[in-house]
C-alpha positions in Angstrom: -235.5 59.1 -34.7 -236.3 55.8 -36.5 -236.1 52.3 -35.2 -233.8 50.1 -37.1 -234.0 46.4 -37.8 -230.7 45.6 -36.0 -229.3 43.7 -39.0 -225.5 44.0 -39.5 -225.0 42.6 -43.0 -226.7 44.1 -46.0 -226.7 43.7 -49.8 -227.1 46.1 -52.7 -230.6 47.3 -53.3 -230.2 47.9 -57.0 -228.6 45.8 -59.7 -226.8 48.7 -61.4 -226.6 52.5 -61.6 -229.3 52.6 -64.4 -231.8 50.9 -62.1 -230.9 53.1 -59.2 -231.2 56.3 -61.3 -234.6 55.3 -62.7 -236.0 54.3 -59.3 -234.8 57.5 -57.7 -236.3 59.5 -60.5 -239.8 58.0 -60.3 -239.7 57.8 -56.5 -239.0 61.6 -56.4 -242.0 62.2 -58.7 -244.2 60.2 -56.3 -243.0 62.3 -53.4 -243.5 65.6 -55.1 -247.1 64.9 -56.1 -248.1 64.5 -52.5 -248.4 68.3 -52.7 -251.5 68.6 -54.8 -251.1 71.5 -57.2 -251.7 71.9 -60.9 -248.1 73.1 -61.5 -246.5 70.2 -59.7 -248.7 67.7 -61.6 -247.8 69.4 -64.9 -244.1 69.1 -64.1 -244.6 65.5 -62.9 -246.3 64.5 -66.2 -243.3 65.7 -68.2 -240.9 64.0 -65.8 -242.8 60.7 -66.2 -243.1 60.8 -70.0 -239.5 61.9 -70.5 -238.1 59.9 -67.6 -235.2 57.4 -67.8 -235.6 53.9 -69.2 -237.3 51.4 -66.8 -234.7 48.6 -66.8 -236.3 46.5 -64.1 -239.8 45.5 -62.8 -239.3 47.7 -59.7 -238.5 50.8 -61.7 -241.4 50.1 -64.0 -243.7 49.6 -61.0 -242.7 53.0 -59.5 -243.2 54.7 -62.9 -246.6 53.1 -63.3 -247.7 54.2 -59.8 -246.7 57.8 -60.7 -248.3 57.6 -64.1 -251.6 56.3 -62.7 -251.9 59.0 -60.0 -250.9 61.9 -62.3 -253.2 60.5 -65.0 -256.2 60.5 -62.7 -255.5 64.1 -61.8 -255.6 65.2 -65.4 -258.6 62.9 -66.1 -260.5 64.8 -63.4 -259.3 68.1 -64.8 -260.8 67.2 -68.2 -257.4 66.7 -70.0 -258.3 63.2 -71.2 -255.6 63.1 -73.9 -252.8 63.6 -71.4 -254.4 61.2 -69.0 -254.6 58.6 -71.8 -250.9 59.1 -72.7 -249.9 58.6 -69.1 -252.0 55.5 -68.7 -250.5 54.0 -71.8 -247.0 54.9 -70.6 -247.6 53.2 -67.2 -248.9 50.0 -68.6 -249.7 48.4 -65.2 -253.0 46.7 -64.3 -254.2 49.9 -62.6 -253.2 52.0 -65.6 -255.0 49.6 -68.0 -258.1 49.7 -65.9 -258.2 53.5 -65.9 -257.5 53.5 -69.6 -260.4 51.1 -70.3 -262.8 53.3 -68.3 -261.5 56.5 -70.0 -261.8 55.0 -73.5 -265.4 53.8 -72.8 -266.4 57.2 -71.3 -264.9 59.0 -74.4 -267.1 56.8 -76.6 -264.3 54.8 -78.1 -266.0 51.5 -77.2 -264.2 49.4 -79.8 -260.7 50.3 -78.4 -262.0 49.7 -74.9 -263.3 46.2 -75.8 -260.1 45.3 -77.6 -258.1 46.3 -74.5 -260.4 44.3 -72.3 -260.0 41.2 -74.4 -256.2 41.6 -74.1 -256.5 41.9 -70.4 -258.7 38.8 -70.2 -256.4 36.7 -72.4 -253.2 37.9 -70.7 -254.0 39.4 -67.2 -251.2 40.8 -65.0 -253.0 39.5 -61.9 -256.2 37.8 -60.8 -257.6 41.2 -59.8 -257.1 42.5 -63.3 -258.8 39.4 -64.7 -261.8 39.9 -62.4 -262.1 43.5 -63.4 -261.8 42.8 -67.2 -264.3 39.9 -67.2 -266.8 41.9 -65.1 -266.5 45.1 -67.0 -266.7 43.3 -70.4 -269.8 41.3 -69.3 -271.6 44.4 -68.0 -270.8 46.8 -70.9 -270.6 44.4 -73.8 -272.4 41.2 -72.6 -275.6 42.6 -71.4 -275.3 41.6 -67.7 -277.0 44.1 -65.4 -275.1 43.6 -62.2 -271.4 43.3 -61.4 -269.7 40.2 -60.1 -269.2 41.8 -56.6 -272.9 42.6 -56.3 -273.9 39.1 -57.5 -271.5 37.4 -55.1 -272.7 39.5 -52.2 -276.4 38.8 -52.9 -275.6 35.0 -53.1 -274.1 34.9 -49.7 -275.9 33.0 -47.0 -277.7 35.0 -44.3 -276.5 34.6 -40.7 -278.8 35.9 -37.9 -276.6 37.8 -35.4 -277.8 39.5 -32.2 -278.0 43.2 -32.8 -275.8 43.9 -29.7 -272.9 42.9 -32.1 -273.4 46.0 -34.2 -270.0 47.5 -34.8 -268.3 44.1 -34.6 -270.2 41.7 -36.9 -267.3 39.4 -37.2 -267.5 38.6 -33.4 -271.2 38.0 -33.8 -270.8 35.6 -36.6 -268.0 33.8 -34.8 -270.3 33.4 -31.8 -273.0 31.9 -34.0 -270.6 29.5 -35.7 -269.2 28.3 -32.4 -272.7 27.5 -31.2 -273.2 25.4 -34.4 -270.1 23.5 -33.7 -266.3 23.7 -34.2 -263.7 26.3 -33.7 -263.6 29.8 -35.1 -260.4 32.0 -35.6 -260.2 35.6 -36.6 -258.0 35.2 -39.7 -258.3 37.9 -42.4 -254.8 38.8 -43.7 -252.9 38.2 -40.4 -253.1 34.4 -40.5 -251.8 34.2 -44.1 -249.0 36.8 -43.5 -247.9 34.9 -40.4 -247.7 31.5 -42.0 -245.9 33.0 -45.1 -243.4 34.7 -42.9 -242.7 31.6 -40.7 -242.5 29.2 -43.7 -240.0 31.4 -45.6 -238.2 33.1 -42.8 -234.7 32.1 -43.8 -235.2 33.3 -47.4 -236.8 36.6 -46.3 -234.6 37.6 -43.3 -231.5 35.5 -43.3 -230.2 36.0 -46.8 -229.4 39.7 -47.0 -232.8 40.9 -48.4 -232.9 43.8 -46.0 -230.8 46.4 -47.8 -230.5 48.9 -45.0 -231.0 49.2 -41.3 -234.3 51.0 -42.0 -235.9 48.2 -44.1 -238.5 46.0 -42.5 -240.0 44.3 -45.5 -237.5 42.5 -47.8 -237.0 44.4 -51.0 -237.5 41.2 -53.1 -241.2 41.3 -52.0 -241.5 45.0 -53.1 -239.9 44.4 -56.6 -241.5 41.0 -57.0 -238.3 39.1 -57.5 -238.7 36.8 -54.4 -239.9 33.9 -56.4 -237.1 34.2 -59.0 -234.3 34.7 -56.5 -235.3 31.7 -54.3 -237.0 29.5 -56.8 -235.4 26.2 -55.6 -235.9 26.9 -51.9 -239.6 27.9 -52.5 -240.2 24.8 -54.5 -238.7 22.6 -51.8 -240.9 24.2 -49.1 -244.0 24.1 -51.2 -243.3 20.4 -51.7 -243.2 20.0 -47.9 -246.6 21.8 -47.7 -248.0 19.4 -50.3 -246.8 16.4 -48.4 -248.2 17.7 -45.1 -244.8 18.3 -43.5 -244.9 22.1 -43.2 -245.7 22.3 -39.5 -242.2 21.3 -38.3 -240.8 24.1 -40.4 -243.1 26.6 -38.7 -242.3 25.2 -35.2 -238.6 25.4 -35.8 -238.9 29.0 -36.9 -241.0 29.9 -33.9 -238.5 28.2 -31.5 -235.5 30.0 -33.1 -236.8 33.4 -34.0 -239.8 34.1 -31.7 -240.1 37.8 -30.9 -237.6 39.0 -33.5 -239.1 42.1 -35.2 -240.0 41.9 -38.9 -242.2 43.7 -41.4 -244.4 40.7 -42.4 -246.3 39.8 -39.1 -246.5 40.7 -35.4 -245.4 38.0 -33.0 -248.1 38.9 -30.5 -250.8 38.1 -33.1 -249.4 34.6 -33.9 -252.1 32.0 -33.2 -250.4 28.6 -33.2 -253.8 26.8 -32.9 -255.0 28.6 -36.0 -251.8 27.8 -37.9 -251.9 24.2 -37.0 -255.6 24.0 -37.9 -255.0 25.6 -41.3 -252.1 23.3 -42.1 -254.0 20.2 -41.0 -257.5 21.0 -42.2 -257.1 22.7 -45.5 -256.2 20.7 -48.6 -252.4 20.5 -48.9 -252.3 21.1 -52.6 -254.7 24.0 -52.3 -252.5 25.6 -49.6 -249.4 25.2 -51.7 -251.3 26.9 -54.6 -252.1 29.9 -52.5 -248.6 30.3 -51.1 -247.2 29.9 -54.6 -249.3 32.9 -55.6 -248.1 34.9 -52.5 -244.5 34.1 -53.3 -245.0 35.3 -56.9 -246.8 38.5 -56.0 -246.7 39.3 -52.2 -247.8 42.9 -52.8 -250.9 41.8 -54.9 -251.8 39.1 -52.3 -251.2 41.1 -49.2 -254.9 41.8 -48.4 -258.4 40.8 -49.2 -258.5 37.4 -47.4 -261.7 36.4 -45.6 -262.4 37.5 -42.0 -263.0 34.2 -40.2 -261.6 30.6 -40.4 -264.1 27.9 -39.3 -262.8 24.5 -38.3 -265.4 21.7 -38.0 -264.7 18.0 -38.1 -261.1 18.7 -38.9 -262.1 20.6 -42.1 -261.3 24.3 -42.7 -263.5 26.8 -44.4 -263.4 30.6 -44.6 -266.1 33.3 -44.3 -266.0 36.9 -45.4 -268.5 38.8 -43.1 -270.6 41.6 -44.6 -273.1 43.6 -42.5 -275.9 45.7 -43.9 -274.6 48.5 -46.1 -271.2 46.8 -46.7 -269.8 46.3 -50.2 -267.5 43.6 -51.3 -264.2 44.9 -52.7 -262.6 43.4 -55.8 -259.6 42.0 -53.9 -261.9 40.2 -51.5 -263.8 38.7 -54.5 -260.5 37.6 -56.0 -259.3 35.9 -52.8 -262.6 34.1 -52.4 -262.3 32.8 -56.0 -258.6 31.9 -55.4 -259.5 29.9 -52.3 -262.4 28.1 -54.0 -260.3 27.3 -57.1 -257.7 25.9 -54.7 -260.3 23.6 -53.2 -260.5 25.5 -49.9 -264.2 26.4 -49.2 -264.8 30.1 -48.9 -268.1 32.1 -48.8 -269.7 35.4 -47.9 -271.9 35.5 -44.7 -274.4 38.3 -44.8 -275.3 39.5 -41.3 -279.0 40.0 -40.4 -279.1 41.9 -37.1 -282.0 41.1 -34.8 -282.6 39.8 -31.3 -281.2 36.3 -31.1 -282.7 34.2 -28.3 -279.8 31.7 -28.5 -277.2 34.4 -27.8 -275.6 34.1 -24.3 -276.0 37.2 -22.1 -273.7 37.3 -19.1 -275.2 39.6 -16.4 -272.4 40.8 -14.1 -272.2 42.6 -10.9 -269.1 43.5 -8.9 -268.3 45.0 -5.5 -265.2 47.1 -5.0 -263.2 49.0 -2.5 -264.4 52.3 -4.0 -265.6 54.0 -7.2 -262.2 54.8 -8.7 -261.4 52.1 -11.3 -257.7 53.1 -11.6 -257.0 53.0 -7.9 -259.7 50.8 -6.2 -260.0 47.1 -6.6 -262.6 44.4 -6.9 -263.8 42.5 -3.8 -266.5 40.3 -5.3 -267.8 39.2 -8.7 -271.1 37.6 -9.4 -272.4 36.6 -12.9 -275.5 35.0 -14.3 -275.7 33.5 -17.8 -279.0 34.0 -19.7 -280.0 32.1 -22.8 -283.5 32.3 -24.4 -284.8 34.2 -21.3 -283.6 31.4 -18.9 -280.8 31.2 -16.4 -278.4 28.5 -17.6 -275.4 29.0 -15.3 -274.0 31.1 -12.5 -270.4 32.2 -11.5 -269.3 33.7 -8.2 -266.1 34.5 -6.3 -264.9 36.8 -3.6 -261.6 38.5 -4.6 -258.7 39.6 -2.5 -258.2 43.3 -3.4 -254.7 43.3 -1.8 -255.7 46.4 0.1 -257.9 47.4 3.0 -261.6 47.8 2.5 -262.8 51.2 3.8 -265.3 51.1 6.7 -268.1 52.8 4.7 -267.8 50.1 2.0 -267.9 47.4 4.6 -271.1 49.0 5.9 -272.6 49.2 2.4 -271.7 45.7 1.1 -271.1 43.6 4.3 -267.8 42.4 2.8 -265.1 42.6 5.4 -261.3 42.4 5.3 -261.6 39.0 7.1 -263.9 37.6 4.3 -261.5 38.4 1.5 -258.2 37.7 3.3 -258.0 34.1 2.0 -259.9 34.7 -1.2 -258.1 34.4 -4.6 -256.4 37.4 -6.1 -257.8 38.4 -9.4 -255.2 36.7 -11.6 -256.1 33.4 -10.0 -259.7 33.6 -11.2 -259.1 35.5 -14.5 -259.1 32.4 -16.7 -262.2 31.0 -15.0 -264.2 34.2 -15.5 -263.1 34.7 -19.1 -264.2 31.1 -19.8 -267.5 31.8 -18.3 -267.9 34.9 -20.5 -267.2 32.9 -23.6 -268.9 34.6 -26.6 -271.4 36.3 -24.3 -272.7 39.8 -24.2 -271.6 41.7 -21.1 -274.6 43.0 -19.2 -274.7 45.1 -16.0 -276.8 47.8 -14.3 -274.7 50.9 -15.1 -272.5 48.7 -17.3 -269.6 51.0 -17.7 -268.8 50.8 -14.0 -268.5 47.0 -13.9 -266.9 46.8 -17.3 -264.3 49.4 -16.5 -263.1 47.7 -13.4 -262.9 44.3 -15.1 -261.2 45.6 -18.2 -258.7 47.4 -15.9 -257.9 44.2 -14.0 -257.2 42.3 -17.3 -255.2 45.2 -18.5 -252.9 44.8 -15.5 -252.4 41.3 -16.6 -251.7 42.5 -20.1 -254.7 40.7 -21.4 -257.5 41.9 -23.6 -261.1 42.2 -22.3 -263.5 43.1 -25.1 -267.2 42.2 -25.3 -270.4 43.9 -26.5 -272.1 45.7 -23.7 -275.7 46.1 -22.7 -276.8 48.4 -19.8 -280.0 47.3 -18.0 -280.4 50.8 -16.6 -280.4 52.4 -20.1 -282.5 49.5 -21.5 -285.2 50.0 -18.8 -285.3 53.7 -19.4 -285.8 53.1 -23.2 -288.2 50.2 -22.9 -290.1 51.1 -19.7 -290.1 54.9 -19.5 -291.7 57.1 -16.9 -290.2 56.0 -13.6 -288.7 58.6 -11.3 -285.7 56.4 -10.5 -283.9 53.7 -12.4 -281.7 52.5 -9.6 -281.5 48.7 -9.2 -283.3 48.7 -5.9 -286.1 51.0 -7.1 -286.8 48.9 -10.2 -286.8 45.7 -8.3 -289.4 47.1 -6.0 -291.6 48.3 -8.9 -291.4 45.0 -10.8 -291.6 42.7 -7.8 -288.0 41.3 -8.2 -286.5 39.7 -5.2 -283.4 41.6 -3.8 -282.7 40.2 -0.4 -279.0 41.0 -0.1 -278.6 44.2 -2.0 -274.9 45.2 -2.7 -273.7 41.6 -2.8 -272.6 40.7 -6.3 -274.5 37.5 -7.1 -277.7 38.8 -5.6 -277.5 42.0 -7.7 -276.6 40.0 -10.8 -279.6 37.8 -10.4 -281.8 40.9 -10.0 -280.3 42.6 -13.1 -280.8 39.3 -15.0 -284.6 39.7 -14.3 -284.5 43.2 -15.7 -282.6 41.9 -18.7 -285.4 39.4 -19.4 -288.0 42.2 -19.3 -285.9 44.2 -21.8 -285.2 41.2 -24.1 -288.9 40.2 -24.2 -289.7 43.6 -25.5 -286.9 43.2 -28.1 -288.2 39.7 -29.0 -291.7 41.1 -29.5 -290.4 43.7 -31.9 -288.7 41.0 -34.0 -291.9 38.8 -34.0 -294.1 41.7 -35.1 -291.7 42.6 -37.9 -291.7 38.9 -39.0 -295.5 38.8 -39.0 -295.7 42.0 -41.0 -293.2 40.7 -43.6 -295.2 37.5 -43.9 
């Protein structure tokens, strides 16, 4: 069973029988080599080298993909002559890159350098130009490090609280928001969305889906989109340059919202980010980027920076790299393309450590029971901590829309009468989410509180995702040796006031005191490391 695109009118996929035959031949080769065996690869090599003429770019592209994959197999097997023959047959940027590396490894440096010069003078893509200039400089120009390494080292360092390990982009976004402006998670999604909305009519209303099983227009696969719709593209890029692209986007959203397509997902459309990009980036630069996407969607489909930062109406982009991360060539290419188009783009290198300016939100909830899938929240209390100080508090009773068991009433003191007129969760969901902001979610036995809250947001079909810190685990790690690490026992040991135990705000305040004990230990470690480094 396959989902179809529900189109009812289609056009021919191939120009003539020769193109159809060639594409079928090389596609079949690609399918067969998924079974990795020497015999199949040997047969595939013969099928490629003796295959039908490649009469179109699409057929040539399929043949080049097959030649590159089979060539790499024989290169690894030590049959460098056959590999070279396949790479020369393929002729694509990938094949030429493999051929340069093969010639250099064989010792034929003169041929490798000649081919590199040709690639620099007449590159098939920006990626190929980056590879050729980089390889030529390192192997024939005496440079010791690659362009990717140099760019990564030159990136600015951004101190991010180490609770953001595993999601450095969110950590950097939090830091940038504190410094001023808005931050959007962009990467490839933002650019795909704007491209799809700008050129919807050409992509999806002009018969470019050739069967009910197509989701991406074939003209993007075979790189004929720009040629087929040259006038319409020029007209729309002129609107981008004149600053009038937003109405085109809004009309498409109004008319086509929710219609499935293979370019972008509607639930990921960020209208605020699209508006900010169109209004805050240079119009000529945007048109230049979208011109490149129109000419080679496949080559431009990924590698865009992670974050878009909007400050004082100006847009810039940041590629986030944590310790141990490498920058890929396509990311280097996109950064250069954006810079060349006049759109600021840089690398942000994450330095994980305790950040006293990071907001920590210490949360405690009371519930009708311990089963997060069946029980409901009756009270939420939250305390915001920054630089070891309480900066804000949030509290609300919550109508659980069910009766509170007697044993829970006895434990917490929260009665059915108290919550009868309290707001239900969806009425406070926005307020609590705003209070969380870019904070780190903290609780004593954090998975209990986090699980209930994420379940409530899931019922509303909303996402609840924050870094988590458990004060129980943190106290065990930083202050070992106690028999019990329950909240009440720890408060008694460390002289923390806990007058109304099992009420949300009181417990949150107590847990916040424990958090400060933990964070001071973390802060001391950072200070010691800084002194040792000095």
